[in-house]
N, C-alpha and C positions, 0 to 999 in steps of 0.2 A: 505492500499500498504507499502512496506516494506521501511524501512530508502535509502537502495541502491536503489531501483527501482524511490525513489521522487529524489533520487541527480544524476540517472540517465535522466531523465525527465529534470530538471532543467541544466544539464551542455548542452546536446544535444539541447535544449531550446535556451538557450546564442551562442551555436556555428550558429546556423542556423537563429542565428536572430529574434525570434519569441518573444522574450520576451522585452517589450515595451521600445523603448527608453528614454532616461532623456528627457525632454523638455528643448530647448536650443541648443540642440546638433543633429546632422544630422546621421540619422542610417550609419554605417559602415559596410557591407555584409561581412564576411572572404571568403577567395577565397576557390574556390571547395575542394583544397587539404586540406584544414585545415578542411573541414568537414569531410572527412574520414580519416582523424586522429582524430577527434572527436569519432565518429563511433569505432574506434578502442579503443578508451578509454573507452568509454562507455562498452562494450565490457568486458573489463577488470574490470570496477566497478561492473557489474553486479556479477564478478566472483568473489569479492571481494580481487582481487589481486592487493592491494594497492599499495605495493613495483614499480611492473610493471608499474603502473600508472604515479606514480613519474619519475621512469627512460623516460619512454617514454614522456613523456610531454617536459622534458631537451632536450632529443636529437632533438623535433619538432618543438623547442623554436622559431625558424628561421621561420616556418609556420603558430603556435597559436599565435606568437605576446607575447610580456611580459606580458602583462594583462591577459590573457587567461593561459599564461602557470604559473603564480601565483597562481591563482585560483584553476587549476589542483593540483598542489603541495600542497595547502592550505586545498583542499577538502581531499587529501590523506591522510594528517598529521591529522586531523580531525577523521578522521573515524578510524584509528589505534589507536587513543587512547582512552582515558577513559571516556572524556567529554561527556557532556549529550545533545543527540539530535543534531549531527553534522551537519545533512541535514538541520535546520533552521537556523543553523549559516550560513551557505553558501547560503539560500535564501535571506538572509538578504544582502549579498553581489549581487548575480548573478541576483537579479530583476535589476539594473541599466545596465543589458545587459554586459555581459563578455569582451567584447571588447572595451570597454568605463570605463573600471575598474579606469583607471589612472586620467580620467578626473572625474569622480563620487567623488574621493578623496578628485581632488582640490578642487572641490567647499562642502567638506561635504555633501553629495547628498546620502548617501545611502537610496535606497528604494522611492528616493523622487519622482520619478513620478507614484507612485501604489497607490497615492491618489483620482484619477479621480476630476471628478468635483461636484459631489452630497457631501454634508455635510457630510451626514453619512458615508459616505467612506472616506469622510476625517477624520473625529474623529476615524475612525476604523483604519485608516495608520497611525495617531498620536502612537496609541496603540502598534500598529506593529513596530514602528520606536523605540519605547521606549523596546519592547521586546525583538528586535535585538541588541540594545545595552548591555541588561541585560546579554542575549547569549554571545556577546563576551567578553564581562567582565570575563563570566564563563570558558571560553573556552580558555584563554592564550592570548586573544586581548584584554589585558584591556588599553593599550595606544593608539591602534587605537580608543576605543570607546571613551578614555578619549579627543581625538581630535578631535571626533566627537561632544560629549557633550558639548566642549568647541566654537565650531562655535556657532555664532550669529542667523545662520538660525533655530538654534536646543534650541537657550535658551530665544527667547523672544516671537516665534512664535508656533502656534500648528496647525496640522493637515493641512487644505486647506489654513489658513491665511498663513503659514511657505513656501509652496509650491507657493503660489501666491506670496507673498514677495520676494523669490528668483527669479521669473520670471521676476519680475519689474526691479532688479537688472540687470539681463541679460539684458534685452531690454533696461536698458541707456546704456551698454556695448556696444549696437549693436549701438549706434545712437540715440536713438529716446529717448530723456528725457523730452517729453510732453506725451509721452505716461506710459513712466514709471512711472510717475507721477501719472496720470490714475490709472493706475494700484495698485499703492501704495496705493492711497485712498480708494481703494475700498478691501484693503485687511482689513483695520479696525486694522493694527499691531499700529498705534500710536495715538487710541483714549484712549489707556491706560497712564494716566499720568504717568506711573513706567518706560514706554520703552524709557529713557532718553541715551541709549547706541549706540549701533551698528546702530538700525535701524531709531533711530532720524537722526545720522550722516549721513544716506543715504537720507532720507528725506533731510536736508539741502544741501547737493551737489545737488539733482536732482532742487530743488526749486532756487541755484546760476543758474543753467544752463540754466532755464525756464524763467530767466530774473524778480526772486523773492526774489532777494538777501536782502533787507530788513527782509523779514518776515522771511529768515534762519539765519542770525545773532542772537537773541535770542536762535534760536535752536542751533546755535554752542557753544554759551558760557555757554549754560547748558551743554553740551557734556562736552568742556573743564573741568570747573571746576568738575564734575564727574570724569572724568578721571585722575585729579589732585589733589584729594583729599590728603593731608597732606604736601603738598608742602606750600613754604614762599607765603602769598598775592601777594606779588610783583613780584613772579614766573610765578604766575597764570595771572596775568592782563597783560606780558608780551605775555604768549601764547596765550590769549584772544587776544592781538593785533597781533599777527602772524596769528592765523585764520582766521581774518579779512582780513590781508594782501593775504594769500591765497585765498579766496573768490575774493578778488577784482583781481586778475589773471586771472579770468577767460570771463575777458572781449577780453585776447587775443589769445584766444583759436582758433587755427589753423594758428599764424602768423608765417611765416617765421623767422627762427633764422642761426645765425650764424655757420656753422659746421665744420668751420676749426680744425683742430684735432690736426696741431704741435702747440703746447702752452703750452712747458716747464717752469716751474719755475725756471730759468737762477739762482744759485747762494743762492737759498735758498733751500739748502737739509737739509731734518730731519731725523735723525738717528733713525725713529721708524723700527720696524723689522716686516715682517708675516713670518708666518709659513705658506706654501700652502701644504696640502696633498687633497687626494681624494680617500675615500673610502676603510679606513684601508691600507692605503699605508705607514704607521709608522710616520706619521708627528707628533704624539704626543710624539714620545720620545725625537725629537729636540725641541719641545714644552716644554717638563719638566726639560731639559736640562739647557733651558737658563733662565726660571721663577726662576731658585734658587738664582739668582743676584739680588742683593739688587737695581742695576741701573736700572731696568724693574720696571714699572707700567703697568697695564690693564684695559682695557675698559670692562666694564661688559656685557654677553652673557646673554643668556636665563632664565641662572639657573637652578637648580635641576625642573623637572617634570616627571610626567607619562608616557607623551606621549613624549618626548623626549629621544633618546639614550642620555646616562650619558654620553659619552666623547665627546657630540656636545653642552655641557650646557656653554661652557666656551667661544661660539663663537659670537661674535660681528657679528651683523646682517645689520647694516647700510652702509655695502660695498658691500652685493652682493645677501641679499635678495628681495622678490619680491617688484618692484617701490623703491627701494635704489634709491640712486643719479646718481652710475655707471650703473645701470640697465635701466633708465631712459635715460641716454647719449646715451646707445645703442639704444633705441627705437627714440632718436631725429636723431641719422645718419642715421636710415632707413627711416623714416617720413620726415625729413630735415624741420620739422615745429613743433611748441609748442601745447602738447596734456595736457590741464589744468586735467582731469581726472586723468594722472597718479598722478599730484600733491595734488589732493584730497585723491588718495590712501597713498602716502607718508606721508601726516601729518597722516590721520586717520591710519596709520599700526605702523609707524618709531616713531613717537612723542605721539599720543594720544594713540596708542594700543588697541585701540576700535572696529578698522573692520579688520576681516580676514575671510576666507571662505577655506582654505586648511593650509597643515601641515607646509610649509614654512612661508608664511604668519604668521601662530600660532606663530611658534616661532618668527620673527621679533616683533610679536605685544607684546612678553613677554620681549625681550631685549631693546625696546624702552624704554618703563617707567621706568625701571632696571636703564639705560643710563640716565634718566633725573631726577630720585630721586637720584642717586648715585653722578652727575654732574651739580645741576641743571643750574648756573650760564655760565658754558663752553659752555653746549646743546644749549640754548636759546640764549645765546649772537651770536655764528656762525650762529644760525639760523635765528637771526633777521639779520645780515648782507649779508646771501646769498639770504632773500626774497628780500633784498632793492636792490640789484646789479643782480637781476632777472629781477625786476621791470623796472630798467633803462634800461637794455638790450634789453625788448621786446618794452619799449616806443622809440627805436633809440636812445638812448643819452648815451648810454655808447658802445663803438666798441670793447670791449674784446670780446672775441670768448665764447661761452658757457661753452664749457670745464674747459676754465680758472676760471671762476665762482663754479664749482662745486671742483677746484683742491683747491681754496681759502678758501671754508667750511672746508674741511679736514683740511687744513693748521691751519687754526683757532681753529678749535675743539682739533686738537692734543697740539697745543702749550698751550691754555687754561688750558685743562687736566694734562698736564705735571705740570704746576705750580702748580696745585691745590695739586697734588699726591706728588709735591717735588722731583722727578724723572726726567733723562735724558731721558730716552728712554720710547717708548711702543712696549710694547710686546704684539701682534693681532694673534689670535689662529683660523687658519681656516678664519680667514674673508673674503679672498677672496680664493675660492678651485684653486688648479693647473690650471685645464680644463679653467678658466674663468680671465687668468690672462691678457686679453684685458680687464677689467675691469677698470686695473691701470691706464689706459689711464686719467678717471676720477679722480681717486686718488691723480695721478702726482708726489708723494713723497715716500720716504721707502725703506728698501730694505727688498728682497722677498726670501726665501729659499723655494724653489720648493723640496720636497721629494718624491721618486720614491722607489720603492721596486719589488722583485722579484715575477711576477705576479702570480705566482703558489701559493708563501706564501699567497700572498692578496686574492686569491681568497680561497683559503683552511678556511684563518681567517676570513673571510667575513661571508660566510655559517655556519659558527658555531656562530657566534657571533651576527649574523642580523636575524632574524628569519621570516622578510617578505621577504628577498630576495632570490627568484628562478631564477636568470637567469643558463643558461647553461653554462659548460666552454669555449663554442664556443663564446657565446654571450657576456661573459664579457671579453674571449680575444679580441674579435673585438673593444670592448667599451674601453678596455684597448690600445691599437694601436692608435685608434683615439684620443685620450686624449693624450697620450705621442706625437702624431704628432703637436697637437693642440699648445702644451705647447713650443714644439719647434719653430712653426709658430710666436706663439705670442713673446715670446723672440728676435726672429731674428726680426720680427719687431719694435720692442723697440728700439733695437739694432741700426739698420738703421738710425731711428730718431733720435738717439743720445740723448736720456732723460736722462740727467745729474744727475738729483735727484733721479732716480728711478735704483736701481740697481737689477740684478738677480743672484742668486746662486742655482745649482740642485745637489742634494748631497744623494748617494741609503743610504736606512735604512742600509742594510747590514754592507758597510762599516762602517758608522755613529755610530753601535753601538758595531762593531770590535776594531775598530782603536781610540784611545786616542787622536792621531796626525788630526785625522780627525775631531775628536770634537774640536779639539783647533782651528783648521781653521773656521770652524764654528762658534765659538765664537768670533776669530776676524773680520772674514766677518760681525758679528753684532754688532760691536762697542765695546767689551768689551777689558780690556786692562787685560794682562797676571795677576795682582795683584788685578783684581776685587773681590768684598766681597760676597761672597757665602753665604746666611743668611740661609736656608734651604735645607733637601735633599728629592727631587723628581724625581731624574734619578739614576737607578742602571744598570750599562752595564749588570752585569751577567744575573738581569732579563729580560731584552730587546731580550739578545741572546738567548733566548728559545725559541724567534717566529722566528728564521731563521730555514729555510727548513721543515716547519712545515708540508707542502705537502707531506713529504716523510711518512708520519702516518696518512695524513687526506685524502688523495687523492689516487683514483684508477691510474692503468698505462692509462686507456682510459681517462681519466681525465685531466692527465697531458701530454698526447700526443697531446690532441686538444688543450691544451695553450702553449706545446713548436711548435707546428706547426705555429700556426698563430703569437706569440710574438718571434719567433728564433731569429731575428735580434736584438732586447732588451738585451735577455738573451746573445748571444754572446759577446755584448758590457759587459755585466759585472757592476762591480762596477766603472771601465771607463767612462761609458755611465751618470753617476749620479755626476760626478766632473765637469764640465762646468761652470764657473763663466762667467755672460754677464757684459759688461760696468764696465771691472776692473780700 
């Protein structure tokens, strides 16, 4: 069978729902119209008309959905290039079922359902995954392969054991810790004494929830000591105590909590600055301008890594990463109760860095240990105070709203870190993205600079710089409008509550790079004096200005018209739309 014919079968099978779905995910058949589009795509693929495959997939993205659109574009690009055996590369992804590709990435389970239940098939499955990863690396998807290789589900288990262990984790998340414990025992994952990382941490969490906390304590201590190698013994001892404190919180699982939202830290304003963008919106220019000054210090991000885009390696993840405290606060507002598994994830991801099952958790698991190793006293000190206050709150011995406890954690962390760095302010690059401004409710303090950009340039820049971004102009434009509206809604809500310690400033990228007066006003908003010392050069207005009106050369007339029709109101507002300052 030819390569294109195999590709056609995979594409058609994924759309028709004939590919076996991932364990733990319900099958979601695509609508009939999507199948019709897929049949047309199949005919184009059979004829080798890959340019038309890309254009058709983009034009039909609202019918196909983001996951299948992305996959079709990747199929076409791989088939057009000189990569070896592109069909096998696609098989590695399509075996997860195209309509669930995003969920598959989140759990790092490429081809994870193909192992079957017989040991022989499980062994072959392990070889298939290794081969698929090699092909991904050989065909321009090295970052994605690194992400999958870095997942705990692909590090410490092989074949059938790996699939069963993942199912145990999913069973636990579904609220059946007893069944998860049995499933994990059956995998034999922990019979090897070297399995002291992610799966040992999972084992400890399940033991705690099934009433075997004493048995879990030595396991957790081993995990903590393994994750904190190189730290002073005093810090490691305190972290072991923190792990025990987290374990003790399990007895309060499901307890109702005080979800009072209006808890500003009146009179305790902290001049730390958050630069907030969203996907090539130009926030990097504002960040580069401000980090030139000696007044600012920074918290570490995940650092350089092959699986992470180079422009996001400085983003601290403790503010908006999966299971970060502001995200947990979001969960609490919905449930109005304490969920212990959230805190198990928080400690494993953002403190120890031993557990992650997807890209953003992977970034967070890199950033957390870097923060711990760079500022151990500040981080552990703030963490200890957080856990004490949380325990008192859950025991009913403290009437302070839960959100205030989160705010006090960040206030404490910032104060301790500034003292260690000897600076007056912290500069936090995309610690909170512009479309997640509601998370500031749990941070409570600081100044946020929200950067907007001409959507045509933003789209043109992203499709060039991000090889995995395959959204159509129409989908991008709709997303752009949704995010802009969410920004307006969040700022309006914070203004309504009169948070005296949280100030917002919106600025357009085009005006920022083109006007020295606008840059001066942004510096003033950030708390810099006119005689602030600039100790290095990171920003050049002439270089950044080359990123204005990129769309004129990079986008077709049809692409521009799609974006202009949907984003028209924001384009008409122009630069004036980017100069609103809230809570002055």
